[in-house]
C-alpha positions in Angstrom: 75.0 53.5 98.8 72.5 55.7 100.7 73.2 59.4 100.4 73.2 61.1 103.8 73.2 64.9 103.5 76.1 66.5 105.2 76.3 69.7 107.3 76.3 72.9 105.2 79.9 73.7 106.2 81.0 70.2 105.3 79.3 70.5 101.9 81.1 73.8 101.2 84.5 72.3 102.3 84.0 69.3 100.0 83.0 71.6 97.1 86.1 73.7 97.6 88.4 70.7 97.6 86.9 69.3 94.4 87.2 72.7 92.7 90.8 72.9 93.7 91.6 69.5 92.1 89.5 70.2 89.1 87.3 67.2 89.9 84.1 69.0 90.3 82.1 68.5 87.0 78.5 68.9 86.0 78.0 65.1 85.8 79.2 64.7 89.4 76.9 67.4 90.9 73.8 66.4 92.8 71.5 69.4 92.5 68.9 70.0 95.2 65.4 68.9 94.1 63.0 71.8 94.8 59.8 70.7 96.4 56.6 72.8 96.5 54.4 72.7 99.6 52.4 69.5 99.7 50.1 67.5 101.9 52.1 65.4 104.3 51.3 61.6 104.2 52.4 61.0 107.8 53.9 62.5 110.9 57.4 62.2 109.6 58.1 62.7 105.9 61.8 62.3 104.9 62.3 62.8 101.2 66.1 63.0 101.3 67.2 60.1 103.6 68.4 62.6 106.2 67.2 60.5 109.1 69.0 57.5 107.7 66.9 55.0 109.7 67.1 57.0 113.0 64.1 56.4 115.3 62.7 59.7 116.5 59.3 58.2 117.3 59.9 57.9 121.1 60.5 61.6 121.4 57.5 62.5 119.3 55.3 60.0 121.2 56.4 61.3 124.6 55.7 64.9 123.6 52.1 64.0 122.5 51.5 62.0 125.7 52.8 64.7 128.0 51.5 67.8 126.3 48.9 66.7 123.8 51.0 68.3 121.0 51.9 66.4 117.8 55.2 67.4 116.2 55.1 66.9 112.4 58.4 66.7 110.6 59.2 67.0 106.9 62.7 67.0 105.3 63.2 67.9 101.6 66.1 69.0 99.5 64.9 72.6 98.8 62.0 74.9 99.6 61.9 75.8 95.9 63.3 79.3 96.6 60.4 80.2 98.9 60.6 81.7 102.3 61.0 78.8 104.9 58.2 80.0 107.2 55.9 80.6 104.3 56.7 77.1 102.8 56.1 75.5 106.2 52.8 77.4 106.7 51.5 76.4 103.3 52.5 72.7 103.9 50.7 72.8 107.3 47.6 74.2 105.8 47.6 71.7 102.9 48.0 68.9 105.5 45.1 70.1 107.7 47.2 70.6 110.8 45.4 72.1 113.8 45.9 74.0 117.0 47.7 71.0 118.7 50.1 70.4 115.8 53.5 71.9 115.2 55.4 71.5 111.9 59.1 71.4 111.6 60.2 71.7 107.9 63.9 71.3 106.9 65.5 71.8 103.5 68.8 69.9 104.0 70.6 70.9 100.8 69.3 74.5 101.0 70.3 74.8 104.6 67.0 76.3 105.7 64.3 75.4 108.2 61.2 76.7 109.8 58.5 75.9 112.4 54.9 76.6 111.8 52.1 76.7 114.4 48.5 77.7 114.4 47.7 81.3 115.6 45.8 79.8 118.5 48.8 77.6 119.6 49.8 77.9 123.3 53.4 78.4 122.0 54.3 82.1 122.1 56.5 83.8 119.6 59.3 83.8 122.1 58.8 80.1 122.5 59.2 79.7 118.7 62.3 81.7 118.7 63.9 79.5 121.4 62.6 76.4 119.7 64.4 77.5 116.5 67.6 78.1 118.4 67.5 74.7 120.0 66.9 73.0 116.7 69.5 75.0 114.7 72.2 73.9 117.1 71.8 70.3 115.8 71.1 71.2 112.2 74.4 73.0 111.7 76.1 69.8 112.8 74.1 67.7 110.3 72.5 65.9 113.3 69.0 65.6 111.7 67.4 63.2 114.2 69.0 65.2 117.0 67.3 68.3 115.7 63.9 66.6 115.7 64.4 65.3 119.3 65.7 68.7 120.5 62.6 70.3 118.9 60.3 67.9 120.8 62.1 68.5 124.1 62.1 72.3 123.6 58.3 72.3 123.0 57.8 70.2 126.1 59.9 72.7 128.1 58.0 75.6 126.7 54.7 74.1 127.7 55.8 73.3 131.2 56.5 69.6 130.9 58.9 68.1 133.3 59.2 71.3 135.3 59.5 70.0 138.9 57.6 72.7 140.8 54.9 71.0 142.8 52.8 71.8 145.8 51.6 69.3 148.4 50.9 69.0 152.2 49.8 71.8 154.5 47.9 73.4 151.6 50.6 73.3 148.9 54.4 73.0 149.7 57.1 73.8 147.2 59.0 70.7 146.1 62.7 71.1 146.9 64.9 71.2 143.9 62.6 73.3 141.7 64.6 76.4 142.3 67.7 75.2 140.5 65.7 74.5 137.4 64.1 77.9 137.6 67.5 79.4 137.3 68.5 77.2 134.5 65.4 78.1 132.6 65.5 81.8 133.3 67.5 82.3 130.1 65.1 80.2 128.1 61.9 81.9 129.3 60.6 78.9 131.1 58.9 79.3 134.5 56.4 77.5 136.6 53.2 76.4 135.0 51.3 79.4 136.4 53.9 81.8 135.3 54.0 80.4 131.7 50.3 80.7 131.3 50.1 84.2 132.7 53.0 85.3 130.4 50.9 84.3 127.3 48.3 86.9 127.8 46.9 86.4 131.2 47.0 88.8 134.2 49.9 90.9 133.0 49.1 91.0 129.3 48.6 94.8 129.4 51.4 95.5 132.0 54.7 97.0 130.9 57.8 95.1 131.5 59.0 97.8 133.9 55.8 97.6 135.9 56.0 93.8 135.9 59.5 94.0 137.3 58.3 96.3 140.1 55.5 93.9 140.9 57.9 90.9 141.1 60.3 92.8 143.3 57.6 93.9 145.6 56.3 90.3 146.0 59.9 89.1 146.6 60.1 91.5 149.5 56.8 90.4 150.8 57.6 86.7 150.5 61.0 87.3 152.2 59.3 89.1 155.1 56.8 86.3 155.4 59.5 83.7 155.6 61.3 85.7 158.3 58.1 86.3 160.3 57.3 82.6 160.0 60.7 81.6 161.3 60.1 83.8 164.4 56.6 82.4 164.9 58.0 78.9 164.6 60.4 79.5 167.5 57.6 80.8 169.7 55.4 77.8 168.8 58.2 75.3 169.5 58.8 76.7 172.9 55.0 76.6 173.6 54.0 73.2 172.2 57.3 71.3 171.6 59.3 70.0 168.6 56.9 67.1 167.8 53.8 69.2 167.5 55.4 71.8 165.3 57.5 69.5 163.1 55.2 69.9 160.1 55.4 73.7 160.2 59.2 73.5 160.4 59.3 71.3 157.2 57.0 73.8 155.4 59.2 76.7 156.3 62.4 74.9 155.1 60.9 74.2 151.7 59.4 77.8 151.4 62.9 79.1 152.1 64.3 76.9 149.3 61.6 78.2 146.9 62.3 81.8 147.9 66.0 81.4 147.3 65.3 80.0 143.8 63.1 83.0 143.1 65.8 85.4 144.2 68.3 83.5 142.0 66.1 83.8 139.0 65.7 87.5 139.6 69.4 87.9 139.9 69.7 86.0 136.5 67.9 88.9 134.9 70.6 91.4 136.1 73.7 89.4 135.0 76.0 90.2 132.1 74.1 88.1 129.6 71.1 90.1 128.3 67.6 88.5 127.7 65.0 89.5 125.2 62.0 91.3 126.5 59.9 88.3 126.0 62.2 86.1 128.1 62.4 88.8 130.8 58.6 89.0 131.0 58.3 85.2 131.3 60.8 84.9 134.1 59.3 87.9 136.0 55.8 86.4 135.6 57.0 83.1 137.0 58.6 84.9 140.0 55.3 86.6 140.7 53.3 83.3 140.7 55.9 81.5 142.8 56.1 84.3 145.4 52.4 84.2 145.8 52.4 80.5 146.4 55.1 80.8 149.0 53.0 83.3 150.9 49.9 81.2 150.6 51.8 78.1 151.8 53.1 79.8 154.9 49.8 81.3 155.7 48.1 77.9 155.6 50.8 76.3 157.8 50.7 79.1 160.3 47.0 78.4 160.6 47.8 75.1 162.2 49.7 76.9 165.0 46.8 79.2 165.5 44.5 76.2 165.9 46.8 74.8 168.7 46.6 78.1 170.6 42.9 78.3 170.1 42.5 74.7 171.5 44.3 75.7 174.6 42.1 78.7 175.0 38.9 76.6 174.5 40.1 73.6 176.6 37.8 74.1 179.6 34.8 74.4 177.4 35.8 71.3 175.3 36.5 69.2 178.4 33.1 70.1 179.9 31.4 68.8 176.8 33.4 65.5 177.0 32.5 65.0 180.7 28.8 65.7 180.1 28.6 63.0 177.3 30.4 60.3 179.2 27.5 59.1 181.4 25.1 58.6 178.5 27.6 56.6 176.5 28.4 54.4 179.5 24.7 53.6 179.9 24.6 52.5 176.2 27.3 49.8 176.6 24.9 47.3 178.3 22.1 47.5 175.7 24.8 47.1 173.0 25.9 43.8 174.6 22.3 42.6 174.7 21.7 43.3 171.0 25.0 41.6 170.1 23.9 38.4 172.1 20.6 38.4 170.2 22.3 38.6 166.9 24.6 35.7 167.8 21.5 33.6 168.4 20.2 34.4 164.9 23.4 34.4 162.8 26.8 32.8 162.7 30.1 34.1 164.0 31.3 35.1 160.5 28.5 37.6 160.1 29.4 39.3 163.5 33.2 39.2 163.2 33.6 43.0 162.8 31.5 43.9 165.9 32.2 40.9 168.2 34.2 43.0 170.7 32.6 46.4 170.0 31.0 46.8 173.5 34.2 46.0 175.3 36.2 48.3 173.0 33.7 51.1 173.6 34.0 50.7 177.4 37.8 51.0 177.2 37.6 54.1 175.0 35.3 55.8 177.5 37.8 55.1 180.3 40.6 56.7 178.2 38.4 59.7 177.6 37.8 60.2 181.3 41.5 59.8 182.2 42.5 62.3 179.5 40.0 64.9 180.7 41.4 64.7 184.2 45.0 65.1 182.9 44.0 68.1 180.8 42.3 69.8 183.8 45.5 69.4 185.8 47.7 70.8 183.1 45.5 73.9 182.5 46.7 75.5 185.8 50.3 75.6 184.5 51.0 77.9 181.5 54.2 76.0 180.6 52.2 72.8 180.0 50.2 74.1 177.0 51.4 71.2 174.9 50.2 68.7 177.4 46.8 70.4 177.4 46.6 70.0 173.6 47.5 66.3 173.7 45.1 65.5 176.5 42.1 67.3 175.1 42.6 65.7 171.7 42.9 62.3 173.3 39.7 62.8 175.2 37.8 64.0 172.1 39.1 61.1 170.0 38.4 58.4 172.5 34.8 59.7 173.0 34.1 59.7 169.2 35.5 56.2 168.8 33.4 54.8 171.7 30.3 56.3 170.1 31.2 54.7 166.7 31.7 51.3 168.3 28.4 51.3 170.0 26.6 52.5 166.9 28.3 49.7 164.8 26.4 47.0 166.7 23.0 48.4 165.8 24.1 49.2 162.2 25.3 45.6 161.7 22.0 44.2 162.9 20.1 46.4 160.5 22.3 45.4 157.6 21.9 41.7 158.3 18.1 41.9 158.4 18.1 43.8 155.1 20.4 41.2 153.6 18.1 38.4 154.5 15.4 40.1 152.5 17.5 41.1 149.5 19.6 37.9 149.1 16.8 35.7 147.4 16.2 38.5 144.9 19.9 38.9 144.1 20.3 35.1 143.8 17.5 34.8 141.3 18.9 37.6 139.2 22.4 36.1 139.2 21.1 32.6 138.2 19.1 34.2 135.3 22.2 36.0 134.1 24.4 32.9 134.4 21.8 30.8 132.4 21.2 33.5 129.7 22.6 32.8 126.2 26.2 33.8 125.8 25.4 35.7 122.6 26.3 35.1 119.0 29.9 34.1 119.8 30.6 30.4 119.2 32.5 29.0 120.9 32.0 31.1 124.0 35.1 33.3 124.7 37.3 32.0 127.6 36.8 35.2 129.7 33.0 34.9 129.5 33.0 31.2 130.1 35.0 31.7 133.2 32.7 34.4 134.5 29.6 32.2 133.8 31.1 29.3 135.7 32.1 31.5 138.6 28.6 33.1 138.8 27.0 29.6 139.0 29.4 28.5 141.7 28.8 31.7 143.8 25.0 31.2 143.4 25.2 27.7 144.8 27.5 28.7 147.6 25.4 31.8 148.6 22.3 29.6 148.8 24.0 27.5 151.5 25.8 30.2 153.4 23.0 32.8 153.3 21.3 31.9 156.6 24.6 32.2 158.6 26.1 35.2 156.8 23.5 36.9 154.6 25.6 40.1 154.2 28.7 38.2 153.1 26.6 36.0 150.7 24.9 39.1 149.3 28.3 40.8 148.7 29.6 37.7 146.8 26.5 37.6 144.7 26.7 41.2 143.8 30.4 40.9 142.9 29.8 37.8 140.8 27.0 39.7 138.9 29.3 42.7 138.3 32.1 40.4 137.0 29.6 38.6 134.7 28.3 41.9 133.3 31.8 43.1 132.7 32.7 40.0 130.8 29.6 40.2 128.7 30.3 43.9 127.9 33.8 43.0 126.9 32.7 40.3 124.5 30.0 42.6 123.0 32.5 45.4 122.7 35.0 43.1 121.0 32.4 41.9 118.6 31.3 45.5 117.8 35.0 46.5 117.2 35.5 43.5 114.9 32.4 44.4 112.9 33.6 48.0 112.5 37.1 46.7 111.6 35.7 44.4 109.0 33.7 47.2 107.5 36.7 49.5 107.5 38.8 46.7 105.9 36.2 46.2 103.1 36.3 49.9 102.3 40.1 50.0 102.4 40.4 47.0 100.1 38.0 48.6 97.7 40.0 51.8 97.6 43.3 50.1 97.4 42.2 47.8 94.5 41.0 50.8 92.6 44.2 52.8 93.1 46.4 49.8 92.2 44.4 49.0 89.1 44.4 52.7 88.0 48.2 52.9 88.5 48.7 49.5 86.7 46.7 50.7 83.7 48.6 54.0 83.5 52.0 52.3 83.7 51.0 49.5 81.3 50.0 52.0 78.6 53.0 54.4 79.1 55.8 52.0 79.9 58.7 53.8 78.3 57.8 57.1 80.0 57.4 55.8 83.6 60.5 55.7 85.8 61.7 53.3 88.5 60.4 55.2 91.5 56.8 55.1 90.4 57.2 51.4 89.5 58.7 50.7 92.9 55.7 52.3 94.7 53.4 50.3 92.5 55.2 47.0 93.2 55.0 47.7 96.9 51.4 48.6 96.6 50.7 45.3 95.0 52.6 43.5 97.7 50.7 45.2 100.5 47.4 44.6 98.7 48.2 40.9 98.4 49.1 40.7 102.1 45.8 42.5 103.0 43.8 39.9 101.0 45.7 37.0 102.5 45.2 38.3 106.1 41.6 39.4 105.7 40.0 36.3 107.1 42.5 35.7 110.0 43.8 39.1 111.2 41.6 42.0 110.1 43.7 44.6 112.0 46.9 43.7 110.2 45.0 43.4 106.9 43.6 46.9 107.3 47.1 48.3 107.8 48.3 46.6 104.6 45.3 47.8 102.7 45.7 51.4 103.8 49.4 51.3 103.0 48.7 49.8 99.5 46.2 52.6 98.9 48.7 55.3 99.8 51.5 53.7 97.8 49.4 53.2 94.7 48.2 56.8 94.8 51.8 58.0 95.0 52.8 55.6 92.2 50.1 57.0 90.0 51.1 60.6 90.8 54.8 59.9 90.1 53.9 58.0 86.9 51.8 60.9 85.6 54.7 63.3 86.4 57.1 61.1 84.6 54.9 60.9 81.5 54.3 64.6 81.6 58.0 65.3 81.8 58.8 62.8 79.0 56.9 64.9 76.5 57.5 68.3 78.0 58.5 71.2 75.7 62.2 71.8 75.4 63.2 68.1 75.1 65.5 67.0 72.2 62.6 65.1 70.6 59.1 64.3 71.5 58.3 60.7 72.4 57.0 58.4 69.7 54.5 55.6 70.4 57.4 53.1 70.5 59.1 55.2 73.2 55.9 55.4 75.2 55.2 51.7 75.1 58.8 50.8 75.5 58.9 48.7 72.3 57.0 45.9 73.8 54.0 46.0 71.5 55.7 47.5 68.4 58.6 45.1 68.2 61.5 47.3 69.4 62.4 50.9 68.5 64.0 53.7 70.5 64.3 52.8 74.2 65.5 55.2 76.8 67.9 53.6 79.2 69.0 54.6 82.6 69.8 52.8 85.8 67.1 53.1 88.5 66.6 50.9 91.4 64.3 51.5 94.3 63.1 50.0 97.5 60.0 50.9 99.5 57.9 49.4 102.2 56.7 49.7 105.7 53.6 49.5 107.8 50.7 51.8 108.4 48.3 51.9 111.3 45.5 54.0 112.6 45.2 56.8 110.1 48.8 56.8 109.1 51.6 54.5 108.2 55.3 54.2 107.7 56.7 53.9 104.2 60.1 54.4 102.6 61.8 54.3 99.3 65.3 54.6 98.0 66.1 55.1 94.4 69.3 54.9 92.3 70.7 57.7 90.1 67.4 58.3 88.5 64.3 56.8 86.8 65.4 58.1 83.4 68.5 59.3 81.7 66.7 62.4 80.4 65.5 63.5 83.8 68.7 62.8 85.7 67.0 62.9 89.1 68.7 61.6 92.1 67.2 59.0 94.3 66.6 59.3 98.0 65.2 57.6 101.1 61.8 58.8 102.1 59.4 57.7 104.8 56.7 58.7 107.1 54.9 57.3 110.0 51.8 58.4 111.8 48.9 56.8 113.6 46.3 57.1 116.2 42.8 57.9 115.7 43.3 61.6 115.5 40.5 62.1 117.9 40.4 64.9 120.4 42.5 67.2 118.3 41.4 70.9 118.0 40.8 72.3 114.6 42.8 75.2 113.2 42.1 78.7 114.3 42.5 79.9 110.7 45.9 81.6 110.6 49.5 80.4 111.2 52.7 81.9 112.4 56.2 80.5 112.7 60.0 81.1 113.0 63.0 79.7 111.3 66.2 80.5 109.5 69.2 79.1 107.8 72.0 76.9 109.0 
């Protein structure tokens, strides 16, 4: 059955029980297989079967989508006695991991693990320490997949993902509920996005922790005073302008208070009985500084709206005079607008004029409203207690005047547009017909999407020709839209054809490489049969199967064929490597007797002879896509009796184009430990 590594404590307990009963013998032991740093074949490489089929892909995918960071995972039996961080760093370098990559390496039997990141990674050393703590909590329980998921979530937290501080309305308003999370994260070093970035070497990089604390405390006092002053200002403004006109400011103040309370709570968290590291303390303090500044800016922006109300009351006489002076000229413009509209009706149909049909009448009504509002505002100016009414009346007069002017202008603008459309429509129709009659390209038959766009374009051209005299603007719009849709359909067909050509070229290259690898591995195994164990043969058998599937699918589904070809290439390469290792070990110094030719050929060509026996069964398979793939294998007690190696489940998956990733900064750093 599949061997699942147990927690270190469980392994020790089991060993003790066996020793007590005398049942622990050398033949029953399963020694850890030391693994040197190596190039990872995919994003998840499990050489010990620790994940046991667990699907950690969603957590890794979400981390990459949210933060642009790819978490690589490798699980082996042992780090070959090497320091865990050094082993992880060397594996990351051998795998070409870059700035946006994080590697988690776990030695399940050795009880060790480490994270490795590029020196230029946005994750700080404090983040790596917390990341290791989060992961270790699952590793000690033998929860391997839980450790991977916890690592992904911890990275997301450290980089600010999911942190619900947001700013909107009135120039940035604190989203309620963010404060509770700030408290929860104060022990983990997480703060708002602004605070996290500053803590990693921004504004306070050269500031001592004591000075940073004094800055945070000073800004807390300032923000608290700002909230208190704003509350007093709100009361005055409400009495002056009423609840309705100051409701927005009241909402801003309430949310600013919530944010300030959260900041105070986070500050209190630094003074409780549970100590924080200096790095954690600096991150929390930096977040408090950033959030207090935003509270201050928010209240200042909101208070500006109250100042505008007071300024409008002060300027009301001047504003009203301007409104009253513009009214006569606009009233005189209503009659000419009606005449222009009548002329357009004689030339075009009702559909073309639907949007301006009642524009002169609507303009006249808006002018009446502006005049009434100006009179009301004048009357309220004499009473200081009616400042709110003054504001409403002045704004109503201004708005009505602007709308009346827009309505009158729309009649002339529509006439100009219709005359231009009459001139442009024939040209657009000719262009659309030419596009609809042009060859559909090399595709045969014509793809359904393009065929539909062609038919629609011809129908629009015929319809626009008939409707143009009555509604030239509408006809021109439909012609332009049909041309756009046709161009988009052609572009899509051409892009699909281009992608298929590239896919076909990639498939041919992948098939060439896969065939070469399979043939090379086949030749090696065929000439050294007795020395090659079951794992190498399993990889080779799977490589043959994937290669056959690639050839079979090549003409019908190039994408699937490409995946199979790449998987075959990777499996055949691994088969060859394992086979060479088996053959090398077979004749290594220190064995009881070196292999003879009969041993090497397994007696097939020489009619028998010494054959080494040993049970070995293996399974492997999977799929690969993009630049990676998923593969797995499970072996029995070992490919040869001499070697006595244990089998295991191994797999990896990866994918995506790999585009947009940043190259390594040159050095690496990490954190880890034992569990």
